[in-house]
N, C-alpha and C positions, 0 to 999 in steps of 0.2 A: 447275185454278185459274188465274185471270188474274193478270198481273203489274200490280200497282198502283203500282209505284215511279215517282216523278217527280223531275225535277231543276229547281232554281231556282238559277241561278248555279253555283257549285261544289258546292252542297249537294244530296245525294240524300235524298229522303224515302221512307219505306217505303210511304206511300200519300198521296193528295192531300187528306186531311181534317185541318184545323187548327182548334183552338179559338180563337175570336176574343177579342181584348183586351177587358177590361171585363166579360166574361161568365163567366170561369172563375177569377177571382182570380189566385192564384199556382199553380194546379193542385191543391194539396192539398185544396181545397174539394170537388173532384169525385172524389177517390181512393176514397171509399167506394162509388162507383157504377160506376166503370170502371177498367180497367187503362190508364193513360196511355201505356204503351209500345205499345199497339195503334193509337195515332194517329200521323199524320204529324208533328204538332208541336202546341205550344201557344204562344199569344201572351199573355204575362202582362199584368196591368192596367197602365194608363198610368203611366209613371214620369216624374218631374220632378226638376230639380236640387235644389230646396228642398222641404221638406214642404208639403203643401197640405191644408187642412181640408175643401175642397169647398164646395159651395153649401148654403145653409140648407134645411131640410126644409119642405115636401114637395118631393122631387126626382125622384120616379118616378110615373108615372100610366099606368094601363092604357087602351088605346084599342081601337077596333074593328080587329081583325086586327093588333094590334101593341102597342107600348108607347112612351111618351115617357120620356126620362131627361135629367136635368140634374145629374148627380152632381158634376161639376166636377173630375174627375181627383184625387179624394181619395187621397193616398198619403203615405208618410213620408219621401220623398226618397231620393236616391241613396246617401247615407251609410248610412242604415238598410238599404237594399236590399243593399248590398255586405256588410254585417256580418251580417245576420240572414236575409235571403231567399236570396241567392245560394248559400250553402252547401247549402241544401236543393234548389234547382233543379239544381245541378251533379250531383246523384245520379240525376236522371230519365233513363230510357232512351228519350228522344225529343228532337227538336229543341225547344229553348226559345228563344223570340224575345221581345225586350223592345220594347214600344210606347213610343216616345220623344216627349216633349212639351216645349214651351217657349214663353215669351212674347217672347223676343228671339232673334236669330240666335246671339248669344253663349251663351245658355243651351242651345240645341240643340247647338252645337259642343262645349261642355264636357261635357255629358252623354254625347254620342256618343263623345268621346275616352275617357272613363272606362269605358264599356261595351266599347270596343275592347280593353281590357286584360283583360277577363274571359274566360278561355279556353273556358268551358263555354257561353258565349252566342255562337252562330255567326252571328247576324243581328239586326238591329234593324228595326222597322217605324216609319218616320218619319211621325208624325201631323202633317200640315201644316194641320190644321183648327183651329189655335189663333190667338188674337188677338195681333197684333204691337203690344205696348204702346208701342213707340217711334214707331209710326205711327198713333196714334189708334184702336187696336183693330182695324185691318184684318186680316182673316183671311189668313194666308200662302197657304192653299190655294185662295183665290178670286182672287188677283192673280198673273198670270203672272210679272211681274218679281220679286215677292217669293218666289214658289215657286222660281224658278230660283236666286235668291240663297241661300236657305237650304239647298237640296239641294246646290248646289255647295260651300258652306262645310262641310257635314257630310261630303261625299265626300272632302274633303282630309284629314280627320283619322280617318275611319272606314274601315278596310281590309278588313272582312269583308262579308258579304252585306247589301246595303242594299235594303230594300223601302220604297217610298213609298206611303202610304195617301192616296187621293184623295177629295176632297169631291164629292158629287153636286150641291151647291148652286152650280153654275156653268152658263154657257151652253153651253160646248163642253168636255167632259171629256177629249176626245182631245188637246186642246192641252196640258193638264197632264201627260198620259201621255207625250207626245213630249218635253216638257221634262225629265221624270224620266229618260227613256231617254237623252236627250242629255247630261245631267249625270252619267251613269255609274251609275244605279240598276240593280240586277240584276233587279228586278221591281216591279210596282205592284199594290196591293190596292185593290179598290173593290167596293161603295161604302161610305163612311162614312154615318152617319145623315143623314136629310133633316130640315130644320128644320121644326118643327111646334109646335102648341100645343093645349091643351084647357082648356075652361071648365066649371066646376061651376054649372049653372043654378040649383041650390037656394041656393047661397051667393052667387051672382053674382060669383065670383072665379075667377082662373086656378087650375088644378089644380097648377101648378108654382110654386115661390117665385120662379123666374126668368122666369115667364110663358111663354117659349118653351123648347124642348128638342129633343133628337135623337130622331126617329122611327125605330124599327126594327121588324122582324117581317114577317109575310107581306104586309102592306099595301104594302111598298116593293119587293117582289120583281120585279114587271114592269119597274119603272124601273131597278133594279139590273141585271137581266138584259140589258136594252137597252144599258145603258152598257158592260157587260162585252163584249158583242158588238161594239160600236163600237170600243172600245179594242183588243181583240184583233186587229182588222183594221188598226189604225193603228200598232202598234208590234211589234217583233220580240222584245222581252223577255217573259218569262212574266207572265201576268195571274192574280192570285188573286181569285176572285169571292166576294162575300158580299152579303147583304141578303135576309132573309126565307127562308133555307134551313131548312126544317123536317123534311125527310126525304130519303131517298136519291134519290127522283125529282127533287126540287128541285135537289139537288147535280148530278145528271146533266145537267139542262138547262143549268146554268152551264158544265159541261165541254163539252157539245155546242156551246155558243155561243163557246167559245174559251178558257175558263179552264183553266189548267194545274193549279191547286189551288183548293180552296174553304175558306172559313171558316164555322164553325158558331157562332152567337152566341145570339140571344134564345131559341131553342128549348131551350137548356140550363136555363133557368129553369122550363120546363114538364116537360122530360124530361132529367134530367142524364146519362142513358145514350145520348143521341142521337148523340154523336160516333162511338162504336163501332158503333152500329146503322147509321149512314150508310155507314161503311166496308164493312160486310158487305153492305149493299144494293147498293153500287156493284159489288162483285165478283160478286154474284148476277146482276146485269143483264148484265155483260160475258160471263159464262158462257152465259146464256140467248141472247144475241145472237151468240155464237160469236166474240167478239173476244178475242185472247190478251193484250192489254194496254190499260190506260186511255189511253195515248197514241194509240192507234188511233182513238179517238172524239173526241179533243180538237179542237174547232173544226170538226167534221165537217159542220156545216150550211153552212159556207163552201166546202166541196169538192164539194157536190152540184150 
């Protein structure tokens, strides 16, 4: 058997496979299909300070080799999370990470501060692909100064493992990875969804109520893989790769490109057992290639 353990900051994961935010709910939704303790971790759905209703329907659309979503971070807010969701998550035998969202720096800071107090949550994933309502809706994650400001502010109040989730909708994603590293993040995760749209020719209307949405699935994998490779060469902190990972071979490609860990997302809608299948597939690959640990192949294409 190969050693699948990996480290991100002070955290040790039993394997490099993590369920991605927004695709596994709060974990319970997939318990009938897999043993969550067999995973490295789960990142629960995006959480905000106040409750959000999300965007009007329709807010999901299937596309060629992927899907568009514009759910709009529907959730019941941190008060409900602390009272009703957290007690359940605290019982899971795997790392539970919360995806953190806000419309202002103050919202990010307050939410992070409260999550810092929850002992069973060892890390947060800071989603900086949100609009800054105080600056005309500009996305934090596409403006270097805004990205630096929000990461630095959260770092001051959050004392556990900080993962920054990066947007691919930028000219140079390595710039944002370096900013994250410089402001004290223990890791970066990439990529978030690409901006896309779909039109129904029969109705002559957009398929999403918001017109545009986030594209995920196999269609974005080549872009995600390229960006992970670039970022892994630009920073020293661990990189968590995601974007179109459908099977173990896809996950292995991200690891070879430099990802310490991977996130499994859209494929869970097609095959809810995919997370554990990918774990087993990575181990089988390592054994066949005669590698004793997954760390031996991390970023190997840069060592040849």
